[in-house]
ZAMARGU-4260 file (C-alpha; in steps of 0.2 Angstrom, whole numbers, plus 5000, padded with zeros to 4 digits):
<rodrens>
0) 4838/4872/4890 | 4853/4860/4895 | 4864/4865/4882 | 4881/4877/4886 | 4884/4883/4903
5) 4870/4875/4909 | 4879/4859/4909 | 4889/4867/4920 | 4894/4883/4928 | 4875/4891/4926
10) 4867/4873/4931 | 4851/4874/4943 | 4850/4856/4945 | 4866/4849/4949 | 4868/4845/4968
15) 4883/4853/4970 | 4878/4872/4965 | 4860/4873/4964 | 4856/4881/4978 | 4873/4894/4977
20) 4863/4909/4967 | 4875/4924/4971 | 4871/4941/4964 | 4880/4952/4955 | 4878/4972/4957
25) 4886/4988/4951 | 4901/4993/4959 | 4887/5006/4967 | 4881/4993/4979 | 4897/4980/4978
30) 4909/4995/4985 | 4901/5011/4991 | 4887/5002/5000 | 4901/4990/5011 | 4918/5002/5010
35) 4916/5008/5029 | 4917/4990/5035 | 4932/4985/5022 | 4940/4998/5025 | 4937/4994/5046
40) 4943/4976/5043 | 4957/4978/5031 | 4962/4992/5043 | 4964/4982/5059 | 4971/4965/5050
45) 4986/4978/5042 | 4989/4985/5061 | 4986/4970/5072 | 4992/4954/5060 | 5008/4953/5054
50) 5003/4944/5035 | 4991/4957/5032 | 5005/4968/5037 | 5018/4961/5027 | 5008/4962/5013
55) 5005/4981/5013 | 5024/4983/5018 | 5032/4971/5003 | 5021/4980/4990 | 5026/4997/4997
60) 5043/4994/4998 | 5044/4985/4981 | 5034/4997/4972 | 5042/5014/4979 | 5057/5009/4988
65) 5067/5024/4993 | 5057/5035/4981 | 5054/5035/4962 | 5067/5048/4956 | 5065/5061/4939
70) 5074/5056/4925 | 5069/5070/4910 | 5067/5062/4893 | 5063/5076/4882 | 5062/5071/4866
75) 5075/5082/4854 | 5070/5077/4836 | 5052/5087/4841 | 5060/5102/4850 | 5072/5104/4837
80) 5087/5101/4851 | 5103/5092/4849 | 5106/5077/4860 | 5119/5087/4870 | 5105/5102/4872
85) 5093/5089/4877 | 5104/5081/4888 | 5108/5100/4897 | 5091/5105/4897 | 5086/5088/4905
90) 5099/5090/4919 | 5095/5107/4924 | 5076/5103/4926 | 5082/5089/4937 | 5091/5101/4947
95) 5077/5114/4949 | 5063/5101/4953 | 5075/5092/4966 | 5079/5111/4974 | 5059/5110/4977
100) 5055/5090/4981 | 5071/5085/4993 | 5062/5099/5002 | 5049/5097/5014 | 5043/5113/5020
105) 5043/5117/5000 | 5034/5101/4995 | 5023/5096/5009 | 5009/5108/5013 | 5009/5100/5031
110) 5029/5103/5032 | 5031/5084/5036 | 5038/5074/5020 | 5047/5078/5005 | 5042/5071/4987
115) 5050/5053/4990 | 5042/5051/5007 | 5027/5059/5001 | 5026/5046/4986 | 5026/5032/5001
120) 5013/5038/5012 | 5001/5041/4996 | 5005/5025/4989 | 5001/5015/5008 | 4986/5025/5009
125) 4981/5018/4995 | 4982/5003/4999 | 4974/5003/5017 | 4960/5012/5012 | 4958/5010/4994
130) 4961/5023/4986 | 4969/5044/4992 | 4967/5059/4988 | 4978/5074/4983 | 4976/5093/4982
135) 4985/5106/4975 | 4988/5121/4985 | 4999/5134/4985 | 5011/5146/4997 | 5019/5162/4995
140) 5037/5159/4987 | 5051/5165/4999 | 5068/5168/4996 | 5078/5152/4993 | 5063/5143/4987
145) 5054/5149/4971 | 5039/5139/4970 | 5024/5140/4978 | 5018/5123/4974 | 5014/5112/4989
150) 5006/5095/4989 | 4993/5088/5002 | 4988/5073/5005 | 4968/5070/5011 | 4964/5053/5020
155) 4951/5041/5006 | 4939/5044/5023 | 4938/5061/5025 | 4931/5062/5006 | 4912/5059/5010
160) 4895/5066/5007 | 4887/5080/5017 | 4878/5075/5032 | 4860/5079/5029 | 4854/5077/5047
165) 4850/5058/5042 | 4867/5051/5043 | 4882/5050/5032 | 4871/5044/5016 | 4879/5034/5003
170) 4872/5044/4989 | 4864/5061/4988 | 4859/5073/4976 | 4866/5092/4975 | 4861/5103/4960
175) 4856/5090/4949 | 4873/5083/4952 | 4875/5065/4960 | 4888/5063/4975 | 4893/5047/4977
180) 4905/5045/4995 | 4909/5061/4992 | 4915/5062/4974 | 4900/5075/4965 | 4897/5070/4946
185) 4887/5076/4932 | 4872/5069/4924 | 4885/5060/4911 | 4896/5054/4924 | 4911/5066/4922
190) 4919/5072/4938 | 4916/5088/4945 | 4920/5090/4963 | 4924/5081/4980 | 4918/5086/4997
195) 4932/5085/5009 | 4926/5086/5030 | 4938/5091/5041 | 4937/5076/5052 | 4931/5057/5050
200) 4913/5056/5049 | 4907/5049/5066 | 4924/5051/5075 | 4922/5057/5091 | 4932/5074/5094
205) 4933/5087/5107 | 4942/5102/5095 | 4930/5099/5081 | 4912/5095/5088 | 4905/5100/5074
210) 4910/5091/5058 | 4910/5103/5041 | 4914/5100/5022 | 4923/5111/5009 | 4918/5108/4990
215) 4934/5107/4980 | 4933/5106/4961 | 4941/5094/4952 | 4947/5106/4939 | 4952/5124/4939
220) 4936/5135/4932 | 4948/5147/4923 | 4964/5136/4921 | 4957/5120/4917 | 4972/5112/4926
225) 4967/5098/4939 | 4965/5103/4959 | 4966/5086/4964 | 4973/5069/4960 | 4964/5053/4964
230) 4974/5036/4968 | 4964/5021/4966 | 4963/5006/4955 | 4951/5004/4946 | 4942/4987/4943
235) 4927/4990/4935 | 4916/5003/4924 | 4906/5015/4935 | 4918/5012/4950 | 4919/5028/4959
240) 4928/5025/4977 | 4944/5008/4978 | 4945/4995/4990 | 4960/4989/5000 | 4972/4980/4993
245) 4968/4966/5004 | 4950/4965/5004 | 4947/4947/4993 | 4958/4939/5006 | 4951/4948/5024
250) 4942/4932/5029 | 4956/4920/5025 | 4969/4933/5035 | 4955/4935/5050 | 4953/4916/5051
255) 4972/4911/5047 | 4974/4923/5061 | 4962/4916/5075 | 4969/4897/5069 | 4989/4906/5074
260) 4980/4912/5090 | 4974/4897/5095 | 4988/4887/5091 | 4999/4897/5102 | 4989/4896/5115
265) 4988/4879/5116 | 5005/4877/5114 | 5007/4888/5130 | 4993/4878/5138 | 5004/4861/5134
270) 5021/4868/5141 | 5012/4865/5157 | 5011/4853/5169 | 4991/4852/5172 | 4985/4841/5184
275) 4964/4837/5189 | 4955/4832/5203 | 4943/4817/5200 | 4931/4814/5213 | 4917/4800/5213
280) 4902/4799/5222 | 4910/4807/5239 | 4905/4821/5248 | 4917/4831/5254 | 4921/4852/5257
285) 4934/4863/5248 | 4940/4866/5269 | 4943/4848/5271 | 4958/4849/5262 | 4973/4855/5267
290) 4975/4876/5269 | 4992/4877/5263 | 4984/4867/5245 | 4972/4879/5242 | 4969/4899/5236
295) 4952/4904/5248 | 4952/4920/5236 | 4954/4910/5220 | 4947/4892/5225 | 4961/4886/5216
300) 4973/4871/5220 | 4992/4876/5221 | 5007/4865/5217 | 5022/4869/5224 | 5039/4862/5228
305) 5040/4842/5228 | 5031/4837/5243 | 5021/4819/5248 | 5004/4825/5254 | 4987/4815/5259
310) 4971/4816/5249 | 4954/4818/5257 | 4946/4801/5256 | 4937/4799/5238 | 4949/4810/5230
315) 4960/4806/5217 | 4973/4815/5205 | 4976/4812/5187 | 4987/4822/5176 | 4988/4828/5158
320) 4997/4822/5143 | 5007/4838/5137 | 5015/4830/5123 | 5002/4833/5110 | 5006/4844/5096
325) 4997/4850/5080 | 5012/4842/5069 | 5003/4850/5051 | 5001/4868/5058 | 5016/4872/5047
330) 5010/4863/5031 | 4993/4870/5033 | 4997/4887/5035 | 5009/4888/5022 | 4997/4881/5010
335) 4985/4894/5017 | 4998/4909/5013 | 5001/4905/4996 | 4983/4907/4991 | 4982/4923/5002
340) 4997/4930/4993 | 4991/4921/4974 | 4977/4932/4977 | 4988/4948/4978 | 4997/4945/4965
345) 5014/4941/4974 | 5024/4924/4978 | 5024/4919/4997 | 5041/4917/4998 | 5043/4936/4995
350) 5029/4941/5007 | 5038/4929/5021 | 5054/4935/5017 | 5059/4917/5018 | 5069/4909/5002
355) 5071/4890/5007 | 5072/4885/4987 | 5083/4883/4974 | 5093/4901/4967 | 5084/4897/4952
360) 5068/4896/4962 | 5070/4910/4972 | 5075/4921/4956 | 5059/4916/4946 | 5048/4922/4963
365) 5058/4937/4964 | 5054/4942/4945 | 5035/4935/4944 | 5033/4947/4961 | 5042/4960/4952
370) 5032/4961/4936 | 5018/4967/4951 | 5028/4980/4957 | 5031/4986/4938 | 5012/4984/4934
375) 5008/4996/4949 | 5024/5009/4949 | 5017/5012/4934 | 5002/5017/4937 | 5008/5027/4953
380) 5018/5038/4941 | 5003/5041/4929 | 4992/5043/4944 | 5005/5054/4955 | 5021/5055/4950
385) 5018/5063/4932 | 5003/5075/4934 | 5011/5083/4949 | 5030/5086/4938 | 5018/5094/4925
390) 5013/5105/4938 | 5031/5110/4944 | 5036/5111/4927 | 5024/5122/4923 | 5026/5134/4937
395) 5046/5135/4934 | 5042/5140/4914 | 5030/5151/4919 | 5044/5157/4932 | 5058/5161/4919
400) 5068/5149/4929 | 5067/5136/4915 | 5068/5139/4897 | 5052/5130/4885 | 5048/5139/4871
405) 5031/5132/4863 | 5027/5125/4881 | 5012/5133/4883 | 5006/5135/4863 | 5008/5118/4855
410) 5003/5102/4864 | 5016/5091/4854 | 5029/5102/4860 | 5020/5104/4878 | 5021/5083/4881
415) 5039/5083/4872 | 5045/5093/4887 | 5035/5082/4898 | 5043/5066/4893 | 5051/5057/4907
420) 5055/5041/4917 | 5052/5039/4936 | 5064/5024/4941 | 5071/5020/4960 | 5085/5007/4963
425) 5080/4987/4964 | 5076/4981/4978 | 5077/4961/4975 | 5093/4957/4968 | 5102/4940/4974
430) 5118/4939/4964 | 5123/4959/4962 | 5140/4953/4952 | 5125/4944/4938 | 5115/4959/4938
435) 5130/4971/4932 | 5135/4956/4919 | 5116/4957/4913 | 5116/4976/4914 | 5131/4978/4903
440) 5124/4965/4891 | 5108/4975/4888 | 5117/4991/4886 | 5129/4982/4872 | 5116/4976/4864
445) 5106/4991/4864 | 5092/4984/4874 | 5093/4999/4889 | 5104/5012/4892 | 5118/5019/4905
450) 5105/5030/4913 | 5092/5016/4914 | 5103/5003/4919 | 5114/5014/4935 | 5098/5020/4941
455) 5090/5004/4942 | 5105/4996/4950 | 5109/5012/4964 | 5094/5022/4963 | 5111/5036/4957
460) 5112/5047/4943 | 5122/5042/4929 | 5127/5060/4925 | 5132/5062/4942 | 5142/5046/4945
465) 5151/5050/4928 | 5157/5070/4933 | 5164/5061/4950 | 5174/5052/4942 | 5179/5064/4928
470) 5183/5078/4943 | 5191/5064/4956 | 5198/5052/4947 | 5194/5034/4944 | 5201/5028/4961
475) 5186/5038/4968 | 5174/5024/4965 | 5185/5013/4975 | 5188/5025/4990 | 5203/5032/4987
480) 5204/5053/4989 | 5217/5059/4980
</rodrens>
């Protein structure tokens, strides 16, 4: 019937779209069937294309910065504490957490990065491959490190289906459970476990020629606590694995890269003074030309210092005009880049780090980018920072280093103790004086706190700055030492 969408997007008679019949399947087909090719192409663009690399770097720097710092904000009224008691408790917890988080040997299972560096590594891996896995592991406490909690990041490509002799299948069955791209779920679709290989499937290896898998339960059987975290930005129901952040613009980035390479090559060629030898219907051989004008090995003519040379009869020389240039290159690439960046959720000015417009326009671009950063930062805090902090605080209380009555008994008190902010220094500040004035107005009008504003502006702790000023005097803020 010619009604509603049949006259527009669902029309089968309009010439413009009647042959346009795409199919929309479930994530099982759209993602799981094509994730390998998407990852390979996305990683190639990030590693070898300037725009692809700029997108990942901008998202990582804007979202994570130098690392999201912990600021405990326990709910004093629900715990029966005074504000001063809550402040002292929060400072003690933060001191204990930083003892663990700043030590790469205590935080990282591989002893390579501290907690704040692991944030950037995990976030970039999620952008690269679409998702990233985090394992909770333990090591025996040491004299100067009482905590056993360790974090290990696992490359997304290592989580795959165990081989069955016919290659790495997308989906398989194991004890009535489905395994989809390494993620095991039960009949209801609930997460059960992941299967981690000792190396990436089908990757050449001389050290580990035999690939083996280890099954890791999602939650502990006795404690119910998570054994792992899955960093992934879900975009549809029934989704098990994520896609690279640049997946929607892979084709556009590749086309733009090819166009840029072609224009660069053309510019280099135009910089040469090129000539062609033209010949009418006259028979002559290459060896009839003077020996010093011909490279016999390459069969090419050489043009040396200025000279006057007689040419064979019937041979003419024509030069190529090298002044031709593509004047529309800059405009075309700029428009193309705007579309690419818009698909990612960022203004082109922020990705390319070019602020040629007015202050208001540049500030608007930064604020728009900050909206994207905030959304990604909130998701990362929920998926990475808070679960790890909960594991840490649980161990700290169990060891007796932190006093938290009711933490293991009352779910309300449990969440009240875990309440915290994760803040990072603001990276994009066009006018620091205006930013400080805006922060003061927010504090004076009850829209924010000193702790939050100091953390956003400098990445430091307000209590530390306050103690420093009290101990060394106000002049210490200006650099004077008494």
